[in-house]
Structures are given as C-alpha cells and as structure tokens.
ROZATI-73350 format. One line per 5 residues: for each residue y, z, x of N, C-alpha, C. Coordinates in steps of 0.001 Angstrom, whole numbers, plus 500000, padded with zeros to 6 digits. Layout:
REM residues N
Y,Z,X,Y,Z,X,Y,Z,X | ...
END
This chain:
REM residues 340
269114,456921,192920,268245,457674,192090,266924,457465,192414 | 265940,458573,192463,264660,458373,192577,263973,457841,191481 | 262882,457020,191814,262192,456176,190698,260831,457089,190551 | 260449,457651,189452,259045,458406,189334,258264,457466,188468 | 257104,457339,188743,256190,456505,187985,255031,457466,187041
254732,456914,186098,253839,457679,185274,252864,456428,184767 | 251640,456413,184814,250646,455447,184453,250014,455912,183376 | 250215,455282,182129,249440,455575,180863,249059,454744,180097 | 248497,455194,179029,248027,454231,177865,248754,454748,176540 | 249014,456149,176359,249589,456597,175052,248952,456064,173980
247498,456436,173863,246693,455711,172788,246276,456854,171772 | 247039,457573,170998,248382,457209,170892,249426,458325,171651 | 250588,458213,171653,251363,459133,172218,251405,460375,171541 | 250920,461431,172475,250845,462716,171706,251458,463883,172512 | 251333,465105,172089,252052,466226,172496,251822,466585,173983
250571,466328,174498,250238,466411,175967,250989,465378,176724 | 251356,464136,176360,252297,463308,177076,253656,463657,177158 | 254037,464274,175874,255515,464768,175742,255664,466066,176779 | 254488,466813,176868,254743,467888,178129,254554,467410,179241 | 253957,466552,179682,253929,465918,181214,255451,465489,181306
255989,464829,180320,257216,464104,180579,258356,465244,180832 | 258185,466281,179813,259101,467513,179707,259027,468106,181171 | 257919,468384,181606,257703,469138,183077,258374,468208,184127 | 258187,467005,184103,258856,466094,185128,260315,466132,184968 | 260868,466052,183908,262165,466024,183596,262980,467473,184043
262237,468561,183751,262858,469783,184173,262845,469756,185805 | 261813,469229,186533,261857,469327,188042,262884,468220,188646 | 262859,467151,187985,263897,466010,188536,264657,465300,187346 | 265688,466354,186987,266486,465780,185900,267344,464618,186204 | 267395,464007,187547,268212,463001,187653,267481,461622,188056
266159,461851,187974,265285,460831,188412,265044,459744,187112 | 264789,458574,187514,264467,457538,186479,263133,457327,186305 | 262572,457850,185110,260979,457772,184755,260671,456261,184298 | 259531,455689,184913,259074,454520,184630,257576,454631,184195 | 257192,454163,182996,255810,454312,182689,255391,452778,182827
254197,452784,183504,253406,451425,183474,252059,451787,182414 | 252296,450973,181405,251489,451150,180191,250560,450112,179835 | 249374,450336,179400,248494,449459,178860,249106,448842,177574 | 248895,447404,177328,249262,446737,176144,248624,446998,174877 | 248187,446046,174228,247399,446182,172985,245905,446441,173175
245515,446298,174404,244140,446698,174784,244319,447747,175938 | 243303,448668,175776,243157,449784,176758,242076,449572,177723 | 242172,450592,178664,241035,450626,179709,239701,450600,179099 | 239568,451560,178292,238134,451850,177744,237563,450576,177187 | 238280,449450,176794,237722,448456,176330,237817,448296,174886
238907,448738,174294,239128,448382,172792,240704,448092,172573 | 240853,447588,171410,242359,447633,170942,242871,448967,170757 | 244288,449080,171286,244854,450180,171051,244885,450598,169681 | 244967,451938,169111,245225,452267,167868,246499,452120,167073 | 247502,451838,168243,248752,451402,167470,249340,450276,168480
250094,449510,167942,250508,448364,168943,251604,448847,169889 | 251505,448157,171055,252398,448532,172096,253705,448815,172051 | 254317,448220,171254,255987,448519,170969,255964,449784,170420 | 255179,450324,169397,255291,451562,168831,255050,452501,169909 | 254014,452440,170867,253762,453483,171771,254665,453617,172766
255398,452326,173117,256431,452387,174119,257592,453059,173527 | 257978,452551,172423,259215,453507,171876,259071,454879,171772 | 257848,455527,171332,257620,456769,171321,257797,457421,172674 | 257387,456725,173771,257628,457219,175248,259236,457406,175292 | 259881,456221,174987,261303,456310,175220,262045,457495,174496
261611,457730,173334,262190,458732,172568,261819,460037,173016 | 261077,460057,173825,260429,461418,174548,260835,461611,175952 | 261732,460750,176377,262416,460922,177835,261938,459897,178867 | 261263,459052,178491,260957,457976,179524,262127,456974,179429 | 262486,456360,180741,263592,455313,180716,263262,454025,180512
262091,453555,181007,261643,452185,181142,259993,452108,181039 | 259678,451294,180061,258187,451178,179765,257880,449775,180295 | 256854,449278,181135,256554,447941,181307,255024,448016,181320 | 254604,446926,180652,253200,446685,180473,252504,446371,181728 | 251275,446882,181527,250401,446472,182665,249583,445305,182380
249411,444293,183015,248829,443106,182587,247514,443401,182314 | 246926,442535,181117,245687,442880,180539,244745,442589,181624 | 244912,441829,182696,243902,441573,183725,243330,442855,184393 | 244481,443794,184557,244178,444929,185214,243522,446001,184097 | 244055,446131,182842,243638,447046,181980,242352,446954,181464
241789,445664,181352,240552,445549,180863,239525,445435,181918 | 239631,446556,182758,238736,446352,183728,238228,447752,184269 | 237669,447993,185438,237270,449277,185745,238409,450211,186162 | 238221,451461,186377,239077,452350,186663,239780,452152,188145 | 239015,451749,189077,239353,451212,190166,240310,450185,190200
240060,449192,189486,240767,447897,189206,242067,448231,188723 | 241956,448944,187651,243042,449416,186870,244103,450203,187757 | 243693,451162,188616,244472,451807,189487,245054,450844,190336 | 244301,449936,190909,244770,449076,191964,245989,448160,191493 | 245806,447733,190251,246988,447033,189606,248093,447862,189336
247944,449101,189089,249100,449949,188793,249841,450325,190093 | 249213,450326,191025,249657,450945,192440,250552,449564,192947 | 249981,448547,192905,250483,447136,193311,251941,446945,192615 | 251874,447145,191314,253034,447028,190502,254104,448152,190777 | 253612,449452,190865,254447,450540,191324,255317,450203,192484
254531,449658,193473,255208,449314,194950,256117,448282,194617 | 255901,447167,193816,256730,446072,193676,258023,446590,193085 | 257783,447526,191998,259127,448031,191500,259726,449291,192187 | 259471,449407,193176,260137,450369,194225,259897,451886,193604 | 258883,452253,192983,258622,453375,192547,258315,454400,193633
258878,455467,193745,258725,456356,195046,257802,457463,194775 | 257445,457761,193747,256540,458953,193455,255966,458668,192150 | 254553,458927,192042,253601,458893,190995,253268,460309,190485 | 253381,460735,189302,252953,462015,188760,252074,461849,187695 | 250799,462634,187882,249862,462379,187004,249157,463886,186430
248781,463833,185301,248071,464996,184806,246588,465168,185471 | 246388,466380,185693,245163,466783,186498,244465,467978,185757 | 243244,467777,185871,242426,468938,185420,242271,470050,186435 | 242444,469611,187669,242095,470685,188748,243566,471197,189370 | 244530,470054,189232,245843,470457,189657,245762,470604,191330
244840,469950,191954,244733,470255,193403,244844,468918,194172 | 246043,468561,194277,246237,467188,194975,245563,467194,196494 | 245649,468254,197283,245102,468289,198527,243521,467862,198506 | 242786,468308,197565,241395,468207,197272,241245,466551,196686 | 242120,466323,196025,241991,464814,195410,242003,463826,196418
243023,464073,197314,243432,463269,198461,242228,463183,199581 | 241669,464258,199653,240488,464320,200571,239265,463428,199816 | 239219,463840,198625,238243,462845,198072,238386,461448,198034 | 239599,461086,198047,239893,459670,198078,239642,459180,199408 | 239906,459885,200362,239721,459348,201695,238159,459229,201943
237466,460294,201367,235908,460234,201601,235145,458992,200768 | 235809,458778,199771,235340,457535,199007,235505,456386,199667 | 236850,456110,200492,237117,454988,201177,236271,454768,202445 | 235929,455880,203082,235060,455983,204085,233473,455586,203802 | 233167,455830,202651,231641,455619,201930,231792,454624,201006
232727,453568,201219,232980,452441,200049,231722,451833,199780 | 230875,451412,200779,229661,450575,200459,228647,451436,199766 | 228580,452650,200147,227771,453472,199300,227950,453818,198029 | 229431,453907,197759,229682,454159,196451,229552,452865,195499 | 229648,451693,196063,229482,450504,195277,228005,450504,194871
227118,450919,195805,225524,450577,195641,225416,451847,194498 | 226150,452925,194699,225776,454009,193557,226280,453661,192327 | 227137,452955,192369,227966,452594,190852,226902,451616,190231 | 226281,450820,190828,225293,449898,190315,224183,450747,190022 | 223589,451767,190951,222540,452392,190730,222639,453376,189412
223743,454148,189588,224066,455083,188421,224666,454710,187041 | 225176,453447,187315,225902,452870,186220,227397,453130,185722 | 227968,454230,186908,229333,454571,186321,229848,455062,187696 | 231137,454946,187847,232083,455606,189013,231949,457179,189093 | 231956,457666,187961,232045,459298,187956,230707,459798,188628
229621,459203,188147,228214,459604,188688,228289,459217,190029 | 228677,458142,190487,228712,457699,192092,229509,458513,192779 | 230515,459016,192357,231621,459952,192917,231018,461354,193025 | 230392,461692,192123,229559,463125,192160,228440,463175,193097 | 227822,461940,193226,226783,461866,194265,227351,461877,195695
228446,461347,195942,229131,461387,197113,229831,462571,197581 | 230584,463194,196523,231391,464317,196758,230693,465736,196407 | 229483,465676,195694,228703,466711,195408,229583,467613,194372 | 230393,467106,193569,231167,467766,192347,231418,466878,191216 | 231623,467571,190158,232069,466735,188945,233515,466611,189125
234160,465548,188626,235504,465663,188268,235750,465079,186860 | 236671,465497,186004,237086,464994,184907,237815,463675,184719 | 237978,463290,183709,238699,461709,183490,240035,461769,184342 | 240949,462612,184092,242242,462441,184690,242273,462602,186144 | 241264,463448,186810,241129,463433,188186,240473,462281,188676
239531,461743,188053,238739,460548,188649,239915,459439,188674 | 240853,459114,187639,241827,458197,187816,242922,458607,188968 | 243041,459690,189031,244011,460342,190033,243465,459845,191553 | 242052,460199,191653,241473,459784,192898,241586,458359,193028 | 241415,457447,192049,241419,455954,192276,243039,455589,192612
243917,456177,191875,245227,456008,192290,245440,456299,193912 | 244927,457296,194296,245242,457874,195700,244616,456902,196660 | 243380,456518,196233,242456,455460,197234,243241,454288,197178 | 243670,453759,196188,244363,452289,196181,245696,452618,196841 | 246279,453564,196684,247637,453811,197459,247458,453586,199031
246268,454406,199460,245876,454287,200836,245498,452821,201393 | 244795,452234,200396,244212,450635,200727,245376,449744,200873 | 246260,449949,199799,247403,449104,199868,248615,449384,200838 | 248323,450486,201351,249413,451108,202697,250830,451296,202036 | 251001,451748,200794,252101,452029,200257,252873,453365,200806
254085,453388,200446,254830,454690,200882,254900,455710,199473 | 254122,455377,198602,254315,456299,197358,253794,457567,197523 | 254538,458613,197038,254121,459980,197116,253418,460141,195870 | 252795,461415,195774,251988,461941,194388,252342,463218,194179 | 252227,463571,193040,252205,465079,192498,251355,465022,191375
250776,466229,191162,250005,466443,189827,250705,467637,188952 | 250262,467380,187699,250733,468580,186778,249461,469007,186068 | 249204,470533,185952,248147,470786,185408,247771,470316,183995 | 246891,469602,183571,246501,469050,182181,246230,470495,181456 | 246987,470750,180518,246507,471943,179640,245374,471661,178682
244341,472539,178574,243344,472396,177863,243169,473543,176947 | 243725,473473,175690,243618,474595,174708,243913,474177,173232 | 243862,474975,172552,243937,474545,170988,245360,473926,170633 | 246205,474064,171472,247582,473437,171379,247557,471944,171555 | 246726,471570,172405,246747,470010,172692,245413,469410,172265
245464,468689,171378,244314,467880,170985,244142,466489,172002 | 242921,465954,172328,242671,465057,173137,243053,463779,172334 | 243421,462587,173100,243780,461409,172546,242518,460929,171724 | 241340,461036,172166,240266,460764,171464,240131,461327,170070 | 240271,462829,170149,240370,463471,168778,241212,462993,167918
242534,462753,168350,243663,462310,167498,243264,460828,166671 | 242626,460184,167645,242322,458625,167006,241206,458949,166135 | 240179,459887,166188,239265,460147,165225,239985,460678,163970 | 240788,461656,164132,241553,462141,162953,242203,461122,162130 | 243012,460323,162943,243762,459371,162270,242837,458288,161550
241799,457774,161950,240911,456900,161270,240326,457677,160091 | 240077,458974,160169,239507,459836,158968,240569,460120,158012 | 241843,459771,158441,243212,460062,157663,243309,461482,157559 | 243119,462256,158621,243173,463703,158811,244671,463778,159544 | 245395,464543,159066,246773,465112,159640,246457,465783,160923
246991,465235,162177,246778,465891,163544,248232,466167,164125 | 248514,467602,164050,249760,467707,164641,250451,467657,165902 | 249319,467042,166692,249693,466837,168175,250039,465328,168247 | 249690,464483,167064,250267,463020,167138,251639,462917,166991 | 252377,462395,167961,253822,462168,168044,254192,460801,167623
253237,459805,167294,253560,458498,167155,253374,458255,165732 | 254484,457712,164947,254362,457265,163574,253623,455844,163686 | 252428,455854,163019,251737,454527,163171,251680,454069,161700 | 252496,452815,161469,252430,452424,160267,251223,451413,159804 | 250748,450941,160887,249348,449999,160803,248368,450421,161984
247300,451215,161627,246332,451645,162594,245460,450385,162953 | 245236,450272,164091,244182,449148,164732,243013,449811,164885 | 241871,449260,164223,240772,449842,164345,239694,448802,164704 | 238932,448957,165562,237785,448114,166164,236880,447560,164990 | 236737,448369,164159,235820,447877,162885,236401,446769,162091
237594,446870,162054,238268,445713,161426,238088,444289,161813 | 237707,444341,163039,237496,442902,163908,235909,442727,164195 | 235201,443716,163745,233755,443864,164068,233030,442466,163641 | 232969,441886,162411,232573,440912,161880,232986,439706,162723 | 234176,439637,163094,234627,438396,164107,233913,438578,165327
233831,439711,165935,233237,439766,167164,231595,439395,167296 | 231063,440064,166144,229476,439772,166048,229281,438458,165643 | 230126,437745,164895,229905,436186,164546,230002,435413,165754 | 230861,435680,166826,231151,434909,167999,229968,435116,168618 | 229529,436221,169026,228227,436579,169904,226914,435987,169350
226737,436189,167917,225453,435545,167284,225435,433940,167591 | 226598,433402,167270,226714,432018,167317,226739,431260,168678 | 226881,432176,169722,227338,431842,171083,225951,431385,171969 | 226343,430369,172819,225264,429969,173808,225601,430491,175287 | 226421,431510,175316,226868,432086,176642,225799,432477,177524
225965,432071,178789,224882,432258,179833,225374,433594,180466 | 226382,434366,180150,226674,435484,180779,225634,436642,180353 | 225047,437368,181439,223881,438047,181159,224095,439269,180025 | 225237,439891,180155,225631,440981,179310,225641,440559,177784 | 226272,439411,177822,226510,438953,176249,225079,438442,175814
224110,437856,176443,222931,437481,176079,222137,438849,175698 | 222205,439753,176562,221805,441142,176214,222093,441641,174911 | 223628,441780,174724,223995,442299,173421,223649,441474,172244 | 223533,440198,172372,222929,439040,171402,221599,439661,171022 | 220831,440061,171810,219316,440291,171565,219265,441667,171026
220254,442779,171244,220253,443854,170562,220681,443667,168842 | 221667,442785,168800,222121,442501,167488,221109,441849,166727 | 220178,440940,167398,219040,440338,166675,217935,441269,166101 | 217996,442543,166821,216887,443155,166628,217282,444625,165885 | 218627,444548,165524,218964,445737,164693,220004,445469,163563
220043,446261,162557,221069,446085,161490,222258,447116,161820 | 223308,446286,162615,224245,446906,163062,225587,446902,162146 | 226161,447902,161772,227225,447940,160983,228573,448329,161417 | 228747,448783,162427,230062,449397,163077,229910,448995,164721 | 231277,449026,165249,231520,448726,166613,230818,449839,167427
230886,451151,166971,230375,452387,167774,228891,452250,167928 | 228348,451785,166791,226888,451644,166609,226368,450459,167463 | 227165,449426,167665,226593,448438,168621,226818,448913,170145 | 227764,449648,170338,228058,450098,171718,226989,451325,172115 | 226650,452025,171112,225712,452875,171383,224418,452388,171651
224034,451242,170858,222594,450732,171033,222461,449839,172320 | 223670,449407,172648,223596,448621,174072,223741,449436,175468 | 224318,450544,175331,224266,451295,176411,223183,452163,176968 | 222966,452304,178249,221842,452955,178779,222236,453522,180237 | 221233,453996,180809,221637,454602,182072,222101,453733,183091
222044,452551,182904,222729,451654,184038,223914,450796,183467 | 224061,450945,182215,225230,450200,181458,226101,451198,180758 | 227248,451425,181209,228122,452361,180467,228673,451896,179299 | 229029,452664,178199,229658,452119,177115,231059,451460,177497 | 231766,451906,178507,233015,451348,178704,232972,449961,179344
231882,449742,180100,231444,448355,180752,231213,447494,179599 | 230361,447890,178719,229900,447078,177506,231234,446732,176916 | 231855,447622,176404,233282,447257,175526,234078,446302,176306 | 234267,446656,177573,235286,445591,178217,234619,444303,178233 | 233219,444053,178752,232794,442856,178772,232797,442107,177448
232368,442698,176549,232586,442060,175064,233931,441587,174844 | 235003,442570,175016,236364,442064,174659,236875,440989,175533 | 236654,441328,176815,237109,440111,177894,236536,438586,177535 | 235158,438819,177066,234442,437537,176487,235165,436885,175305 | 235138,437928,174430,235624,437516,172938,236868,436882,172915
237905,437532,173800,239179,437050,173887,239607,436074,174764 | 238636,435682,175634,238702,434631,176594,239835,435001,177589 | 239989,436141,178114,241092,436668,178810,241202,435941,180177 | 242296,435476,180319,242775,434775,181490,243226,435681,182700 | 243194,435201,184089,243893,435992,184945,245410,435662,185227
246248,436445,184686,247655,436273,184762,248334,437830,185048 | 249370,437743,185791,250026,439009,186237,251444,439024,185713 | 252078,438438,184746,253288,438214,184290,253729,439742,183770 | 254774,440407,184313,255304,441810,183877,256024,441660,182626 | 255944,442373,181762,256818,442446,180424,257205,443757,180137
258632,443694,179889,259393,444987,179591,259215,445255,178212 | 258580,446430,177774,258204,446861,176417,259498,447428,175721 | 259998,448547,176581,261242,449155,175919,261983,449793,177038 | 263249,450037,176722,264098,450895,177670,265233,451329,177066 | 265886,452461,177693,267063,453084,177339,268355,452543,178218
269280,453279,177987,270602,453009,178975,270308,452951,180442 | 269694,453929,180742,269436,454090,182238,268430,453148,182660 | 267285,452923,181734,266388,451989,182103,266881,450544,182293 | 267886,450282,181322,268464,449015,181475,269366,448904,182811 | 269883,449923,183420,270721,449742,184517,269410,449523,185764
268413,450035,185631,267287,450002,186566,266945,448438,186634 | 266831,448105,185340,266155,446481,185340,267143,445627,185949 | 268473,445923,185847,269467,444968,186315,269217,444893,187782 | 268917,446242,188653,269050,446050,189905,267695,445674,190441 | 266682,445692,189522,265310,445179,189965,265327,443682,190062
266045,443095,188779,266139,441666,188788,267109,441033,189940 | 268071,441872,190219,269050,441404,191452,268235,441267,192737 | 267063,442138,193011,266374,442068,194136,265188,441006,194025 | 265139,440320,193048,264393,439149,192975,262999,439386,192190 | 263031,440698,191535,261494,440981,190953,261520,440348,189595
260492,439662,189116,260410,438775,187673,260049,439825,186779 | 260750,440196,185718,260551,440955,184622,260805,440366,183439 | 260073,440170,182398,260512,439484,181080,260621,440396,180080 | 261861,440428,179426,262224,441264,178297,261550,440625,176872 | 261375,439280,177060,260923,438797,175644,259656,437907,176193
258880,437661,174977,257795,436711,175231,258020,435538,175818 | 257141,434898,176778,257231,433745,177183,256101,432852,177400 | 256244,431698,177571,254883,431067,177543,253816,431339,178575 | 254039,432139,179565,253052,432305,180614,252277,433611,179992 | 252740,434397,178966,251865,435131,178451,250747,435006,177501
250044,434060,177867,248921,433486,176996,248008,434537,176571 | 247692,435654,177375,246738,436780,177032,247298,437413,175811 | 248604,437947,176046,249260,438773,174876,249234,437644,173600 | 249485,436589,173666,249450,435782,172345,248029,435465,171728 | 247166,435537,172598,245607,435427,172101,245394,436678,171295
245731,437759,171912,245501,439321,171536,246162,439344,170171 | 247616,439067,170103,248429,439140,168860,247770,438223,167829 | 247457,437052,167940,246821,436367,167076,245714,436831,166210 | 244733,437514,167128,243637,438103,166508,244043,439236,165777 | 244951,440252,166243,245289,441325,165450,246026,440781,164361
246736,439843,164233,247598,439401,163099,246650,439119,161949 | 245522,438770,162220,244349,438360,161185,244153,439445,160402 | 244379,440791,160638,244083,441887,160068,245370,442696,159675 | 246417,442707,160639,247650,443357,160340,248843,442427,160487 | 249288,442061,159230,250286,441133,159274,251477,441513,159888
252152,440524,160611,253388,440907,161298,253461,441346,162653 | 252196,441491,163190,251844,441831,164870,252412,440577,165683 | 251957,439378,165172,252259,438221,165822,253602,438054,166081 | 254286,438116,165033,255998,437925,164895,256565,439082,165898 | 256021,440444,165841,256543,441361,166657,256375,441033,168054
255227,440430,168504,254901,439952,169771,255948,438960,170172 | 256167,437847,169439,257054,436811,169731,258480,437311,169734 | 258890,438205,168958,260330,438262,168605,260929,439753,169015 | 259923,440474,169500,260480,442019,169874,261730,442091,170837 | 262565,443178,170452,263631,443218,171510,263350,444582,172043
263400,444507,173450,263071,445743,174267,264051,447117,174103 | 265352,446703,173890,266299,447952,173854,266366,448836,173037 | 266238,450264,173415,266172,451250,172450,267369,452242,172569 | 268141,452364,171394,269311,453197,171353,268870,454500,170734 | 269448,455679,171568,269312,456832,170906,270391,457864,171581
END
C-alpha cells in the first residue's frame, strides 16, 4: 500500500486542508495518508492557536490515517530547515510520495527552480543575509515571485535532491477564492470571536501569543543574554511602550530582519529549546495503526506516549499550562488512537 505524505501545520485545520485531503483520497483511494505536522509551536515562530492533539484529531476525522509530530528542532526554524527535517523523516518512514498545495500547480517549474537554487546556493545564502528573507533571495535568483506554498514546495524539492531520496512529488492547485479563508484570516477571526465557516477545528481553548506576552517581555528585560538579536529586542522594549506581541514584532522587524526570524529567535531563546529529534505519534485510525506496527517492526522508533526524551514538549506544555489548565496533563497522558 502506497504511503503518501502531507507536510502541514493545520493552524487551524480548515476547509482548504480538507479539500487537499479529499483530492488525494479521490486519486489514491487505497493509499495510506501520513501527515507530518508541527506540534504546539509552528514555523512562523508562535504557539499554534489550537493544541497539537486537537489539530491532529481534526486531520484524522477528515481522512488522514496517521499524524506524526515534526520535532520542534525543525519547526522552529527557517523554511529550508523545516523542509529538510520533513524530508529526512518522510524518507525514514518510507513515504513514497509527498503532495502539497501549490499556487502555480506547476511542478516542472518548481523542480527547475529547486535545481537552480542548489546551483546558486552560495549566492542564495548571501542574498538571504542581504535581503533579509528567503523569498526575496529566491526572487533575485529566479527573477519571479513565488507565494508561500510554492516557496515551501521548492524547499521540499531542494532538500529531496540534497538528501538523495526516491520520494516523488505532486501538486494540487491551491484554490484562492471566497470559499476558502486563509489560516491567518481564520486565526484573526477566532481571536476576535468572529465565526468563520472555513474553520473545521473545534477549539475549546484558543492559544494566543498575547496571553504569554508579559512572561516573554519579563524574561527579555531581566536577561543578560549576549545573543545579538535578544540584545536588540531588549533595546527596542526599553525605548517603547509595547503592549502586544504583534506590536513588538512590528517594531523589531526591518529590511534585514524578518518578522518570522524575530519570532522564532525570541521563542527559541525564551523556551530554551534543545536539539532533539524524538518522533511522536499524535493520532491515528485503524489503518494508521497497521502502518505503525510495520514501521516499528522495521526498527523505526515512534513514541505513542510522552517519554522523558521529549523535554522540549514538556517545557512548552508547562508554559501553556500557565494560561490553559489541562494542557500539561494532555501532553503527559494523551492517547493517540482515534476511532470513527
């Protein structure tokens, strides 16, 4: 049975995600669908708006067979590093094909772009430092703009080539119309308590960065960190009356430092994230359970429950639990199996 991978964050799980899964299911009805998903922190450098188990369960209820958490070491990093981690894990799990949503739906063009970026790797790295972001660097090399999903897709294809895997790729056109709200718009609506018809995740406790703003600010202000970006953020705080997380990020960002980089740097420093790569199973159905058994027989280490090696998860859960009672217990005692 073919194993097809989806790399996602589901922040939150919405109708666009459901559409992608439906399209894959219709084309590959017998395949096992495995999602590699960010945990309680997402790649943009913030806590996910819903806990990872809620998001994983939504994926299972909408057609995914198995959800595995991407280690925080990969998710709280640049798009290239995020993609590298996902490809390494997909290879380890025996995923034969990765399918992703694409604004252009032009895989040939994306593959050519990935090869050109590899060829110009040193120049890309210099441009990232000069321009302040990967999309700007890619535009300089390729002479065209790519939107977010295609940028990530190019990173997947690039890392697939560099890791010399046999994984194949397909794209599905990412629909952009009034029927599909973006994840960012859904998050805005949820925080403003506005109903959004595209949100398919029942969220009992919204996780908002502003709930932890005082904790983060307090640690920065009292810190003697020698890390340059933290010292820079501390100076910005000293010069301004900052009341929200977004206000802080807006004030700190400039032409050479992106908002995502600032968010990720602050959160990695605040949480004291360690380098660990333990794979955790977040949810699965009956078919996913069968796949898990075959993976474990082949020697792949997958943890269904929390274990002492998952120190990053524990640190994050303890912080979240300060504002949302029960998340720590969920982290320590969650059962992965989903029945439907």
